[in-house]
C-alpha positions, 0 to 999 in steps of 0.5 A: 500500499505504501508504494501504491500511495507514493506512486498516486501522490506522484501522479502527473497524468492529467498535469496538462489540464490542472491550472494549479499543477498536480498535487494528489490528496488522499488518505488510505491503509490496508486496514481502512474500514470506512472508505469515503469517496468524494469529488475532488480537492477544493483550493484549500485542500490543494493548498494544505495537502489535507483531505476534507480540511475545509468547511465541507470536511467540517459539515461531513464530520458533523453528519458522521459525529466523528472527531478529527482524530478518528477522521484522519486515521487512515486505519479507520477512514480512507479518504479517496476522491474521484479526481485526486488533484484540485481541477480549478474553478469554474463558472459556478463553483469548482470544475468536476473531478478529472476523469483519469484518476478513478479508473487509474487508481480506485481498483488498485487502492481498494483491492488492497483494502480487505477489511472495508465494511462501508463505502460512502459515495459523496456527490454525483460523480461518485455515485454515477461512477460506482452505481452505474444504472442503479443511481436515480435520475437526480442526486435528490432521488438517489439519496432519498432512496439511500437504503436501496444501496445499503449495506455496501454503499451509503449515498450522500450529497456533497457537504459543501456549504454551497448545498445549504439551500439543497439541505433546506429544501430537503429536511428529510435529509438531516431527519432520516438520512444523517441519523442512519449514516451515524448508526451505520458508522457508529456500528463499524467504529 
């Protein structure tokens, strides 16, 4: 695993498409029990090199009821984005994750983690990639039907503060999904 992580951290496969240069950010261990597959690092994470080291990470840890010590322990949680580098800014937020990363690196990474009990698929890119034709027409429909994907996957919206309007329009998320997520996570750790 150490060799693979070093190889990923040195990856430059899509460097010509990255306005801020490559800086692959992830955390994983062969002992990881929970895998969190998100979108791509944002600008803060690109600078710090620490996965989920921003307001989105704060929101995610709140949803999980997980402290930073546990969250950043790779023997407990693997943090693997769909795109390992910050893709840059678009018109309405960050650009989508680069499509080269997941096909290149996810299978070798996940193949070394034999004790995974739960995989969180955060956002539409992770859900489309891993659920294929089982994904619903909208992210809202997918998340609302989260039980359909258990026990292997737990689907979530992105915890970005930009999604506060979505959360306000969908109170069932905080009422039903978050407690179920916390229960699933608590049973593992």
